[in-house]
C-alpha positions as CSV (number, residue, x, y, z in Angstrom):
1,X,-55.9,-47.9,88.9
2,X,-56.7,-47.0,92.5
3,X,-54.3,-48.1,95.2
4,X,-56.1,-50.6,97.4
5,X,-53.3,-51.1,99.9
6,X,-54.2,-50.3,103.4
7,X,-51.8,-48.8,106.0
8,X,-51.3,-52.2,107.7
9,X,-50.7,-53.9,104.4
10,X,-48.0,-51.4,103.4
11,X,-46.3,-51.9,106.8
12,X,-46.3,-55.6,106.4
13,X,-44.9,-55.4,102.8
14,X,-42.2,-52.9,104.1
15,X,-41.1,-55.2,106.9
16,X,-41.1,-58.2,104.4
17,X,-38.8,-56.1,102.2
18,X,-36.4,-55.5,105.1
19,X,-36.2,-59.1,106.0
20,X,-35.8,-60.2,102.4
21,X,-33.0,-57.7,101.9
22,X,-31.2,-58.9,105.1
23,X,-31.5,-62.6,104.3
24,X,-30.5,-62.3,100.6
25,X,-27.4,-60.1,101.3
26,X,-26.3,-62.2,104.2
27,X,-26.8,-65.5,102.3
28,X,-25.2,-64.7,99.0
29,X,-21.7,-63.6,100.2
30,X,-21.7,-66.4,102.8
31,X,-21.9,-69.1,100.1
32,X,-19.7,-67.4,97.5
33,X,-16.8,-65.9,99.4
34,X,-14.0,-68.0,100.8
35,X,-12.7,-65.2,103.0
36,X,-14.1,-62.0,104.5
37,X,-13.4,-58.7,102.6
38,X,-10.5,-56.5,103.3
39,X,-12.2,-53.8,105.3
40,X,-14.0,-56.3,107.5
41,X,-10.7,-58.1,108.3
42,X,-9.1,-54.7,109.1
43,X,-11.9,-53.9,111.5
44,X,-11.4,-57.3,113.1
45,X,-7.7,-56.7,113.4
46,X,-8.3,-53.4,115.2
47,X,-10.9,-55.1,117.3
48,X,-8.4,-57.6,118.6
49,X,-6.8,-54.8,120.6
50,X,-9.6,-52.3,120.9
51,X,-8.7,-48.6,121.4
52,X,-10.3,-45.2,121.0
53,X,-8.8,-44.9,117.5
54,X,-6.6,-46.6,115.0
55,X,-4.1,-45.6,112.3
56,X,-6.8,-45.3,109.6
57,X,-10.1,-44.7,111.2
58,X,-11.9,-43.9,114.5
59,X,-13.0,-46.9,116.6
60,X,-16.7,-47.6,116.0
61,X,-16.4,-50.2,113.2
62,X,-13.9,-52.1,115.3
63,X,-16.1,-51.9,118.3
64,X,-19.1,-53.5,116.5
65,X,-17.2,-56.3,114.9
66,X,-15.6,-56.9,118.3
67,X,-19.0,-57.5,119.8
68,X,-20.0,-59.8,117.0
69,X,-16.7,-61.8,117.4
70,X,-17.5,-62.3,121.1
71,X,-20.8,-63.7,120.2
72,X,-20.2,-65.6,116.9
73,X,-16.5,-66.1,116.7
74,X,-14.9,-66.7,113.3
75,X,-18.1,-67.4,111.4
76,X,-18.1,-65.3,108.2
77,X,-21.8,-65.2,107.8
78,X,-22.1,-63.2,111.1
79,X,-20.2,-60.3,109.7
80,X,-22.3,-60.2,106.5
81,X,-25.3,-60.2,108.9
82,X,-23.8,-57.4,110.9
83,X,-23.5,-55.3,107.7
84,X,-27.1,-55.9,106.7
85,X,-28.4,-55.1,110.2
86,X,-26.8,-51.7,109.7
87,X,-28.2,-51.3,106.3
88,X,-31.8,-52.2,107.1
89,X,-31.6,-50.2,110.3
90,X,-30.9,-47.2,108.1
91,X,-33.8,-48.1,105.8
92,X,-36.1,-48.3,108.9
93,X,-34.9,-44.8,110.1
94,X,-35.5,-43.3,106.6
95,X,-39.0,-44.9,106.8
96,X,-39.8,-43.3,110.2
97,X,-38.3,-40.0,109.0
98,X,-40.5,-40.0,105.9
99,X,-43.6,-40.4,108.0
100,X,-42.9,-36.9,109.4
101,X,-43.3,-35.6,105.8
102,X,-46.0,-37.7,104.2
103,X,-49.6,-38.5,105.2
104,X,-49.8,-41.2,102.6
105,X,-47.9,-44.4,103.7
106,X,-47.3,-45.4,100.1
107,X,-45.1,-42.3,99.7
108,X,-42.9,-43.4,102.7
109,X,-42.7,-46.8,101.1
110,X,-41.6,-45.4,97.8
111,X,-38.9,-43.3,99.5
112,X,-37.2,-46.4,100.8
113,X,-37.7,-48.7,97.8
114,X,-36.0,-46.1,95.6
115,X,-32.8,-46.7,97.6
116,X,-32.5,-50.1,95.9
117,X,-31.6,-48.1,92.8
118,X,-28.4,-46.9,94.5
119,X,-25.7,-49.7,94.5
120,X,-24.3,-48.4,97.8
121,X,-27.3,-50.0,99.5
122,X,-27.1,-53.5,97.9
123,X,-24.1,-54.6,95.8
124,X,-21.4,-53.1,98.1
125,X,-23.1,-53.9,101.4
126,X,-21.6,-57.3,102.2
127,X,-18.3,-55.6,103.2
128,X,-18.8,-54.2,106.7
129,X,-16.6,-51.1,106.8
130,X,-16.6,-47.6,108.1
131,X,-19.0,-46.5,105.3
132,X,-21.6,-49.1,106.3
133,X,-21.0,-48.4,110.0
134,X,-21.8,-44.7,109.4
135,X,-25.2,-45.4,107.7
136,X,-27.5,-45.7,110.7
137,X,-25.9,-42.9,112.7
138,X,-26.1,-40.6,109.6
139,X,-29.8,-41.5,109.3
140,X,-30.6,-41.2,113.1
141,X,-28.8,-37.8,113.2
142,X,-31.1,-36.5,110.5
143,X,-34.2,-37.9,112.1
144,X,-33.5,-36.4,115.6
145,X,-32.3,-33.2,114.1
146,X,-35.6,-32.8,112.4
147,X,-37.5,-33.9,115.5
148,X,-35.5,-31.3,117.5
149,X,-36.4,-28.5,115.1
150,X,-40.0,-29.5,115.0
151,X,-40.7,-30.1,118.7
152,X,-37.7,-28.5,120.4
153,X,-37.7,-31.3,123.0
154,X,-34.5,-31.7,125.1
155,X,-34.5,-35.5,124.6
156,X,-34.4,-35.1,120.8
157,X,-31.5,-32.7,121.0
158,X,-29.6,-35.0,123.3
159,X,-30.2,-38.0,121.0
160,X,-28.9,-35.9,118.1
161,X,-25.7,-35.3,120.0
162,X,-25.3,-39.0,120.8
163,X,-25.9,-40.2,117.2
164,X,-23.8,-37.4,115.7
165,X,-20.9,-38.4,118.0
166,X,-21.3,-42.0,117.0
167,X,-21.3,-40.8,113.3
168,X,-17.9,-39.1,113.9
169,X,-16.6,-42.2,115.6
170,X,-17.6,-44.2,112.6
171,X,-16.0,-42.0,110.0
172,X,-14.9,-38.4,109.9
173,X,-16.9,-37.8,106.7
174,X,-19.9,-37.3,109.0
175,X,-18.7,-33.7,109.3
176,X,-20.2,-33.0,105.9
177,X,-23.6,-33.8,107.3
178,X,-22.7,-31.9,110.4
179,X,-21.9,-28.8,108.4
180,X,-25.2,-29.1,106.5
181,X,-27.1,-29.3,109.9
182,X,-25.2,-26.3,111.1
183,X,-26.4,-24.4,108.0
184,X,-30.0,-25.2,108.9
185,X,-29.3,-24.3,112.5
186,X,-28.1,-20.8,111.5
187,X,-31.1,-20.3,109.2
188,X,-33.6,-21.3,111.9
189,X,-31.9,-19.1,114.5
190,X,-31.8,-16.1,112.2
191,X,-35.5,-16.6,111.4
192,X,-36.1,-16.8,115.1
193,X,-37.9,-20.1,114.6
194,X,-35.8,-21.9,117.3
195,X,-34.0,-20.8,120.4
196,X,-30.6,-21.7,121.8
197,X,-32.0,-24.7,123.7
198,X,-30.9,-26.7,120.7
199,X,-27.3,-26.4,121.9
200,X,-27.9,-29.0,124.6
201,X,-27.0,-31.5,121.9
202,X,-23.4,-30.6,122.6
203,X,-23.6,-32.3,126.0
204,X,-23.9,-35.8,124.7
205,X,-21.9,-35.0,121.6
206,X,-18.8,-33.9,123.5
207,X,-19.2,-36.6,126.3
208,X,-19.2,-39.4,123.8
209,X,-16.5,-37.9,121.5
210,X,-14.1,-36.7,124.3
211,X,-12.1,-39.9,124.7
212,X,-11.4,-40.1,121.0
213,X,-10.3,-36.5,121.0
214,X,-7.8,-37.3,123.7
215,X,-6.6,-40.3,121.7
216,X,-6.2,-38.2,118.6
217,X,-3.9,-35.6,120.4
218,X,-1.9,-38.4,121.9
219,X,-1.4,-40.1,118.5
220,X,-0.4,-37.0,116.4
221,X,-3.8,-36.9,114.7
222,X,-2.8,-40.0,112.7
223,X,-6.3,-40.8,111.4
224,X,-6.7,-37.2,110.0
225,X,-3.3,-37.5,108.3
226,X,-4.3,-40.9,106.8
227,X,-7.5,-39.4,105.4
228,X,-5.7,-36.5,103.7
229,X,-3.2,-39.0,102.2
230,X,-6.0,-41.1,100.8
231,X,-7.4,-38.1,99.2
232,X,-4.1,-37.4,97.5
233,X,-3.4,-34.0,99.0
234,X,0.4,-34.2,98.6
235,X,0.7,-34.5,94.8
236,X,-1.9,-32.2,93.1
237,X,-1.3,-30.0,90.1
238,X,-3.3,-27.1,88.9
239,X,-5.6,-29.1,86.6
240,X,-6.6,-31.4,89.5
241,X,-8.7,-28.6,90.8
242,X,-10.9,-29.0,87.7
243,X,-10.4,-32.6,86.7
244,X,-11.2,-34.2,90.0
245,X,-14.4,-32.3,90.6
246,X,-15.7,-33.2,87.1
247,X,-14.8,-36.8,87.6
248,X,-16.6,-36.7,90.9
249,X,-19.8,-35.3,89.3
250,X,-19.6,-37.8,86.5
251,X,-19.4,-40.7,88.9
252,X,-22.4,-39.4,90.9
253,X,-24.5,-39.1,87.8
254,X,-23.6,-42.7,86.8
255,X,-24.3,-44.0,90.3
256,X,-27.8,-42.4,90.3
257,X,-28.9,-43.6,86.8
258,X,-30.8,-46.7,88.1
259,X,-32.3,-44.5,90.8
260,X,-33.7,-42.0,88.3
261,X,-34.9,-44.8,86.0
262,X,-37.0,-46.0,89.0
263,X,-38.2,-42.4,89.5
264,X,-39.3,-42.1,85.9
265,X,-42.0,-44.8,86.5
266,X,-43.8,-42.9,89.2
267,X,-43.0,-39.2,88.3
268,X,-44.3,-38.7,84.8
269,X,-43.0,-35.1,84.9
270,X,-39.9,-33.8,86.6
271,X,-41.2,-30.3,86.7
272,X,-42.5,-28.6,89.8
273,X,-42.5,-25.3,91.6
274,X,-40.4,-25.1,94.8
275,X,-41.7,-23.2,97.7
276,X,-38.7,-22.0,99.6
277,X,-40.9,-20.9,102.5
278,X,-41.6,-24.6,103.2
279,X,-39.5,-25.6,106.2
280,X,-39.8,-29.3,105.3
281,X,-38.5,-28.7,101.8
282,X,-35.6,-26.5,103.1
283,X,-34.6,-29.2,105.5
284,X,-34.6,-31.9,102.9
285,X,-32.7,-29.8,100.5
286,X,-30.1,-28.9,103.1
287,X,-29.4,-32.5,104.4
288,X,-29.3,-33.9,100.9
289,X,-27.7,-31.3,98.7
290,X,-25.4,-29.3,101.0
291,X,-23.2,-32.4,101.9
292,X,-22.7,-33.2,98.2
293,X,-22.0,-29.6,97.4
294,X,-19.4,-29.4,100.2
295,X,-17.8,-32.6,98.9
296,X,-17.6,-31.1,95.4
297,X,-16.1,-27.9,96.8
298,X,-13.6,-29.9,98.8
299,X,-12.4,-31.6,95.6
300,X,-12.3,-28.3,93.7
301,X,-10.6,-26.2,96.3
302,X,-8.1,-28.8,97.5
303,X,-7.7,-30.6,94.1
304,X,-8.3,-34.0,95.7
305,X,-9.8,-37.2,94.5
306,X,-13.2,-38.1,96.1
307,X,-13.3,-41.9,96.3
308,X,-16.6,-43.3,95.1
309,X,-17.4,-45.3,98.3
310,X,-17.0,-42.2,100.5
311,X,-20.4,-41.2,99.2
312,X,-22.2,-44.2,100.6
313,X,-24.4,-42.4,103.2
314,X,-24.9,-39.2,101.2
315,X,-28.0,-40.6,99.3
316,X,-30.0,-42.1,102.1
317,X,-32.7,-39.4,102.0
318,X,-32.7,-38.8,98.2
319,X,-35.9,-40.9,97.9
320,X,-37.6,-38.7,100.5
321,X,-36.5,-35.5,98.8
322,X,-37.7,-36.6,95.3
323,X,-41.0,-38.0,96.5
324,X,-41.6,-34.8,98.6
325,X,-40.9,-32.5,95.7
326,X,-42.9,-34.4,93.1
327,X,-45.6,-35.9,95.3
328,X,-48.4,-34.0,93.5
329,X,-47.3,-35.5,90.2
330,X,-46.9,-39.1,91.4
331,X,-48.8,-41.5,89.2
332,X,-49.9,-44.4,91.4
333,X,-51.5,-46.0,88.3
334,X,-47.9,-46.9,87.3
335,X,-47.1,-48.4,90.7
336,X,-47.1,-51.9,89.3
337,X,-44.6,-50.9,86.7
338,X,-42.4,-49.3,89.4
339,X,-42.5,-52.5,91.4
340,X,-41.5,-54.5,88.4
341,X,-38.4,-52.3,87.9
342,X,-37.7,-52.5,91.6
343,X,-37.9,-56.3,91.6
344,X,-35.6,-56.5,88.6
345,X,-32.9,-54.5,90.4
346,X,-33.6,-56.2,93.7
347,X,-33.0,-59.6,92.1
348,X,-30.3,-58.6,89.6
349,X,-27.9,-57.1,92.2
350,X,-27.4,-60.3,94.3
351,X,-27.2,-62.4,91.1
352,X,-24.5,-60.0,89.8
353,X,-22.6,-60.3,93.1
354,X,-22.9,-64.1,92.9
355,X,-21.6,-64.1,89.3
356,X,-18.6,-61.8,90.1
357,X,-17.7,-63.7,93.2
358,X,-17.8,-67.1,91.5
359,X,-16.1,-66.1,88.2
360,X,-13.3,-63.9,89.5
361,X,-10.8,-65.9,91.6
362,X,-8.2,-63.3,92.4
363,X,-10.2,-61.2,94.9
364,X,-9.4,-60.6,98.5
365,X,-12.4,-62.8,99.3
366,X,-10.6,-65.7,97.6
367,X,-7.7,-65.5,100.0
368,X,-7.0,-68.8,101.7
369,X,-7.0,-67.4,105.2
370,X,-8.2,-70.5,107.0
371,X,-5.6,-72.7,105.3
372,X,-2.7,-70.4,106.2
373,X,-4.0,-70.1,109.8
374,X,-4.1,-73.9,110.1
375,X,-0.5,-74.2,108.8
376,X,0.6,-71.7,111.4
377,X,-1.1,-73.4,114.2
378,X,0.2,-76.8,113.1
379,X,3.8,-75.6,113.2
380,X,3.3,-73.7,116.4
381,X,2.1,-76.9,118.1
382,X,5.2,-78.7,117.1
383,X,7.3,-76.5,119.3
384,X,4.9,-75.2,121.8
385,X,1.6,-77.0,122.2
386,X,0.7,-75.5,125.6
387,X,1.1,-71.7,125.3
388,X,-1.4,-69.9,123.0
389,X,-0.3,-67.6,120.2
390,X,-0.5,-64.1,121.8
391,X,0.6,-61.8,119.0
392,X,0.6,-61.7,115.2
393,X,2.4,-59.0,113.2
394,X,2.3,-57.6,109.7
395,X,-0.3,-55.3,108.1
396,X,-4.0,-55.4,109.0
397,X,-4.9,-57.8,106.1
398,X,-2.4,-60.6,106.7
399,X,-2.1,-60.4,110.4
400,X,-5.8,-59.7,110.7
401,X,-6.6,-62.9,108.8
402,X,-4.4,-64.9,111.2
403,X,-5.9,-63.2,114.2
404,X,-9.4,-63.9,112.9
405,X,-8.9,-67.5,111.9
406,X,-6.7,-68.7,114.8
407,X,-8.7,-69.9,117.8
408,X,-6.2,-68.2,120.2
409,X,-7.5,-64.8,118.7
410,X,-4.0,-63.2,119.0
411,X,-3.6,-59.4,119.1
412,X,-2.6,-57.8,115.9
413,X,0.6,-55.7,116.3
414,X,1.3,-53.1,113.6
415,X,3.5,-50.7,115.6
416,X,7.2,-51.5,115.0
417,X,8.2,-49.6,118.1
418,X,6.0,-51.9,120.1
419,X,7.7,-54.9,118.4
420,X,11.1,-53.7,119.3
421,X,10.0,-52.8,122.8
422,X,8.8,-56.4,123.5
423,X,11.8,-58.0,121.7
424,X,9.6,-59.2,118.8
425,X,11.0,-60.0,115.5
426,X,10.7,-58.0,112.3
427,X,8.7,-59.1,109.3
428,X,10.5,-61.2,106.8
429,X,9.9,-61.6,103.1
430,X,8.8,-65.0,101.9
431,X,8.6,-67.1,98.7
432,X,5.6,-68.4,96.9
433,X,5.1,-71.9,98.5
434,X,2.9,-72.7,101.5
435,X,5.8,-74.0,103.6
436,X,6.0,-73.5,107.4
437,X,9.2,-73.5,109.5
438,X,10.0,-72.5,113.1
439,X,13.0,-70.3,113.8
440,X,14.0,-68.2,116.8
441,X,10.6,-67.8,118.6
442,X,8.7,-67.2,115.4
443,X,6.8,-69.1,112.9
444,X,7.4,-68.2,109.3
445,X,4.7,-69.1,106.8
446,X,6.2,-68.9,103.2
447,X,3.5,-67.4,101.0
448,X,3.3,-64.7,98.4
449,X,2.5,-62.3,101.3
450,X,4.3,-61.2,104.4
451,X,3.2,-63.2,107.5
452,X,4.7,-63.7,110.9
453,X,3.5,-65.1,114.1
454,X,5.0,-64.0,117.4
455,X,5.4,-66.1,120.6
């Protein structure tokens, strides 16, 4: 069967896909979740008192939710929309990047549709977090890195520096892509296929990153320490250097099974000869394989766990890589079958999310954040109905929910030294009932969690 789709038709179908993805993955969590997910609430908590860094992560995710809060307030759907904007922006960048590699638009289309076979880009996307925040900057860095290598224009190098810095400010895992880009830099310089003009990217990179570097030194590198703790660097044994890397590989294979099932419908054979003199192929292999290899080596050398969600941006260009390698073997006669499999996954993922959200009632997204905030405000008004609530204290989740749901939008305070400095009151432990009481300039909300509201 010959492909009768014209370039304009493929473009229209692609943009329809982006809009459909955005609408579905904004709508489904909006109607099924009672409360925003943990990481989104954490970002909102940090955004209540924006800084150049926080105890867990750099500031970009907090910055973007802060902007959306200023526009939309405490409407949950807005933050699901924000997450999908970041996802489809990444898809669009992959689309534009693939046009640099393929003359046939249908190949660019396939490169993006294949990403629906990776659950990082559908099922997990409603939770706006540092991994989602990283996606467009990872993609844009790859795009402008390639443009820089191809055309050696100053503007492309400067944009690479900008987006790379924003990637670091989203999540430090961006350094794995940065290391891969450095590998290609060295290769191109050694081969004398590029000059040192490329180093102008450091101008925008350092300018954007400099305030965060100052913050890091002033705060004892707290975000780096947190990342190492999350990876479990303090309690390894000898076997961890073998077990954790193997677990990591097993998980990656499992994650990519739907992706490869989709591939099997357009690549009848997974055999091809690789031309390592092909600069395009070398670039694709570098930005796709090297970051994963480095992550594997990190786990093996340090004996640390690699958390599954950390790999969210690593597969953005896997579709481009596979289509480029096997493009001479692509069987477009099976395109309808491929689309059928794609549609099954495209429809199944939101239905699965809907089912899980409705049937499981003990998730973070079932937390009664609005009700607890209403109780706090009611009790506050009994004793002080004029002054707004300025501070809330506790961890990011509980205090963050209060800050998000209260109209006063109080600042979340997590630093005990700051509490003592301002004569605030320490966190108390509470019982299981939703009972509010006022005592000594604080409102205590008795729940299963720790909550406190400061005057």
